[in-house]
FISE-191884 format. One record per residue (C-alpha): x, y, z; residue number from 1; residue in three letters. Coordinates in steps of 0.02 Angstrom, whole numbers, plus 32768, in hexadecimal, padded with zeros to 4 digits. Layout:
# FISE-191884
{pt {X Y Z} NUM "Ala"},
...
# end
This chain:
# FISE-191884
{pt {D010 5678 9682} 1 "Met"},
{pt {CF8F 5636 960A} 2 "Gly"},
{pt {CF87 5631 954F} 3 "Leu"},
{pt {CF3B 56C5 94F6} 4 "Asn"},
{pt {CEB5 5670 948D} 5 "Thr"},
{pt {CE4C 5701 9455} 6 "Lys"},
{pt {CDCC 56CD 93D3} 7 "Asn"},
{pt {CDC1 5742 933D} 8 "Asn"},
{pt {CD04 572E 9339} 9 "His"},
{pt {CCFA 577C 93E4} 10 "Glu"},
{pt {CD54 5817 93A8} 11 "Ser"},
{pt {CCE1 589B 935D} 12 "Pro"},
{pt {CD77 58E1 92FF} 13 "Gln"},
{pt {CD6D 5855 927E} 14 "Gly"},
{pt {CCB6 587A 925E} 15 "Leu"},
{pt {CCDA 5934 9253} 16 "Glu"},
{pt {CD5F 5912 91D0} 17 "Thr"},
{pt {CCE6 58AC 9166} 18 "Val"},
{pt {CC62 5932 9178} 19 "Ser"},
{pt {CCDE 59BA 9147} 20 "Thr"},
{pt {CD19 5958 90AF} 21 "Ile"},
{pt {CC65 5941 9078} 22 "Lys"},
{pt {CC43 59FB 908D} 23 "Gln"},
{pt {CCDE 5A26 9027} 24 "Val"},
{pt {CCAA 59AE 8F9D} 25 "Glu"},
{pt {CBFA 59F8 8F99} 26 "Glu"},
{pt {CC42 5AA9 8F94} 27 "Phe"},
{pt {CCB8 5A7B 8F05} 28 "Glu"},
{pt {CC28 5A2E 8EA3} 29 "Glu"},
{pt {CBBD 5AC9 8EBD} 30 "Gln"},
{pt {CC4E 5B38 8E89} 31 "Leu"},
{pt {CC6A 5AD0 8DEC} 32 "Arg"},
{pt {CBB2 5AE1 8DBD} 33 "Glu"},
{pt {CBB4 5B9D 8DDA} 34 "Glu"},
{pt {CC54 5BB2 8D75} 35 "Asn"},
{pt {CC0B 5B4C 8CE7} 36 "Leu"},
{pt {CB6F 5BBA 8CE9} 37 "His"},
{pt {CBDA 5C58 8CE2} 38 "Ile"},
{pt {CC43 5C0F 8C56} 39 "Tyr"},
{pt {CBA7 5BE4 8BF0} 40 "Arg"},
{pt {CB63 5C94 8C09} 41 "Gln"},
{pt {CC09 5CDD 8BD0} 42 "Phe"},
{pt {CC0E 5C6E 8B35} 43 "Arg"},
{pt {CB5A 5C9C 8B0A} 44 "Leu"},
{pt {CB7E 5D56 8B19} 45 "Lys"},
{pt {CC1E 5D3F 8AB7} 46 "Asp"},
{pt {CBC0 5CE4 8A2C} 47 "Ser"},
{pt {CB3C 5D6D 8A26} 48 "Ile"},
{pt {CBC2 5DF3 8A1C} 49 "Ala"},
{pt {CC1B 5D94 8990} 50 "Glu"},
{pt {CB79 5D82 892F} 51 "Ala"},
{pt {CB53 5E3B 8940} 52 "Lys"},
{pt {CC05 5E64 890A} 53 "Asn"},
{pt {CBF4 5DF6 8870} 54 "Gln"},
{pt {CB4D 5E46 8845} 55 "Asp"},
{pt {CB9C 5EF2 8855} 56 "Thr"},
{pt {CC2E 5EBF 87E7} 57 "Asn"},
{pt {CBB9 5E7A 8762} 58 "Ile"},
{pt {CB4E 5F19 8766} 59 "Ser"},
{pt {CBE4 5F8C 8750} 60 "Thr"},
{pt {CC2B 5F26 86C0} 61 "Cys"},
{pt {CB8E 5F37 8656} 62 "Glu"},
# end
């Protein structure tokens, strides 16, 4: 019975794991960018709505 000396570099599983981790990291980065874009759109619309609301309040007070 011989020693089991399997080299990790021969196993494609190690390379698949690295590839999967890289794909996950790229996906997370893309998701972060998309979420930031949505957040900025929301804040812009919120600011516009606030400005319109303030203009309406000023108009009704006069």
